[in-house]
C-alpha positions in Angstrom: -0.2 -0.1 -0.2 2.7 2.4 0.7 4.3 1.8 -2.4 1.4 2.5 -4.3 1.3 5.8 -2.2 5.0 6.8 -2.9 4.4 6.0 -6.6 1.2 8.0 -6.8 3.3 11.2 -5.4 6.6 10.6 -7.0 4.1 11.0 -10.3 2.4 14.1 -9.1 5.7 15.7 -8.2 7.1 14.8 -12.1 4.2 15.9 -13.7 4.3 19.4 -11.9 7.8 19.8 -12.5 7.8 19.1 -16.2 4.4 21.6 -16.4 5.9 24.4 -14.5 8.8 25.0 -17.5 6.1 24.8 -19.8 4.0 27.5 -17.9 6.8 29.5 -17.8 7.5 30.0 -21.9 4.2 31.2 -22.0 5.0 34.6 -20.9 8.8 35.8 -20.9 9.7 37.3 -17.8 10.4 40.9 -19.3 6.9 41.2 -20.4 5.4 40.0 -17.2 7.9 42.6 -14.9 6.6 45.4 -17.9 3.0 44.5 -17.0 3.7 44.6 -13.4 5.9 48.1 -13.5 2.5 49.2 -15.4 -0.1 48.3 -13.2 2.2 50.1 -10.2 2.4 53.4 -12.4 -1.4 53.7 -12.5 -1.6 53.5 -8.9 -1.7 56.6 -6.4 1.7 56.3 -3.8 0.4 56.0 -0.7 1.8 57.8 1.7 4.2 56.7 4.4 3.1 56.7 8.3 5.3 59.6 9.9 7.6 57.3 12.2 9.1 59.0 15.3 12.8 58.3 16.8 15.2 60.1 19.2 16.1 62.8 16.3 11.8 64.3 15.5 10.3 63.6 19.0 9.5 67.2 20.4 11.3 67.5 23.4 9.6 70.9 24.5 6.3 69.2 24.3 4.5 66.3 26.2 3.6 63.5 24.2 0.2 62.3 24.2 0.3 58.5 24.2 -3.6 58.0 23.8 -4.6 61.0 21.8 -5.5 64.8 22.6 -7.0 64.9 26.2 -10.7 66.2 25.9 -11.9 69.7 26.6 -13.8 69.5 29.8 -17.1 71.7 28.9 -17.5 75.0 30.4 -20.5 74.3 34.2 -22.4 77.1 35.8 -21.2 79.9 33.2 -17.5 79.1 33.7 -14.5 79.1 31.2 -13.1 75.8 30.4 -9.8 75.5 32.4 -6.7 73.2 31.2 -5.9 70.9 34.2 -2.9 70.0 32.5 0.3 71.0 34.3 2.5 73.3 32.0 5.4 71.1 30.6 8.0 72.7 33.5 6.0 71.8 36.2 5.3 68.4 34.9 9.2 68.4 34.0 10.2 69.0 37.6 7.6 66.7 39.1 9.3 64.1 36.6 12.6 64.5 37.8 11.6 64.9 41.6 9.6 61.5 40.9 12.8 60.1 39.2 14.9 61.1 41.8 13.0 59.5 44.8 13.4 56.3 43.0 16.8 56.8 42.8 17.4 57.1 46.4 15.1 53.7 46.5 17.0 52.0 44.3 20.5 53.1 45.8 19.2 52.0 49.7 18.0 48.9 48.1 21.5 48.4 46.4 23.0 49.2 49.9 20.9 46.6 52.0 21.4 44.2 49.0 25.2 44.7 49.2 25.4 44.6 53.2 24.0 41.1 52.7 26.3 39.8 50.2 28.9 41.0 53.0 27.0 38.8 55.7 26.6 35.8 53.0 30.3 35.7 52.1 31.8 36.3 55.6 29.5 33.1 57.0 30.8 31.0 54.0 34.2 31.7 55.0 33.7 31.1 59.1 31.7 27.7 57.7 34.7 26.7 55.2 37.3 27.7 58.1 34.9 25.5 60.8 34.7 22.8 58.1 38.2 22.7 57.0 39.6 23.1 60.9 37.3 20.1 61.9 38.8 18.1 58.9 42.4 18.6 60.5 41.7 17.6 64.1 39.6 14.1 63.1 42.2 13.2 60.3 44.5 13.4 63.3 44.1 10.5 65.7 46.8 12.0 68.5 45.3 14.9 67.7 41.8 14.1 69.0 42.6 11.5 71.9 45.0 14.5 73.2 43.0 18.0 72.4 39.1 16.7 72.8 38.3 18.9 75.5 39.6 21.8 73.6 38.2 21.2 70.8 34.7 20.8 72.0 35.3 24.3 72.9 36.4 25.7 70.0 33.5 23.5 67.9 30.8 25.6 70.7 32.2 28.8 69.8 32.1 28.3 66.0 28.8 26.8 65.8 28.0 30.1 68.5 29.3 32.0 65.5 28.2 30.4 62.9 24.1 31.0 64.2 25.0 34.9 64.8 26.2 35.3 60.8 23.1 33.6 60.3 21.1 35.3 62.1 22.4 38.6 61.2 21.8 37.5 57.3 18.5 36.4 57.7 17.6 40.0 59.9 19.4 41.8 56.6 17.1 40.0 54.2 14.1 40.7 56.0 14.8 44.3 55.9 15.5 44.3 52.4 12.5 42.6 51.8 10.5 45.8 54.2 12.7 48.4 52.5 11.1 46.7 48.5 7.1 46.5 50.4 7.9 50.4 51.5 9.3 51.2 48.1 6.2 49.7 46.4 4.0 51.3 48.6 5.8 54.8 47.7 5.1 53.9 44.2 8.7 52.8 43.1 9.1 51.0 39.8 9.5 47.2 40.3 12.3 47.6 37.4 14.1 50.0 40.2 12.9 48.0 43.6 14.2 44.9 42.5 
């Protein structure tokens, strides 16, 4: 059954290939190009859409993303007032917001750096403890002679590690609180994270 299907498929492909040159000989390519050129000449050119880039964006006026702002209808005989802030005040407000965002970002980055420092200190302390433990347990004679001193040293290291871990956890909690305060203050997520 498969052989019949494949044979039929091969036959149809070959028939299509033989028909293609015969169709191409009916109208030369040059004639076809001239006819397409004549059709385009008869059509009206479509004006290109205006594209904005950094070079032709207006810098003094505020851009309207949605469209023109609707004018408010006068109420009780009062004239309609422009509710939009002048560009200077809007720019000052945007600059103040950006400065506030940058302050939050700097606070959050400082807290992240503190967490990184505490994490590195904790890691160094844990590695140092593991190295000392490995050296202590590798020497059987040292284990017999200094087991009491090692117990004190081990307890001291574990206490220091617990204190460092608590400091790291507290710093992470402060970071979470700081990020939540920044979110409530309206700071964009790109500056909070």
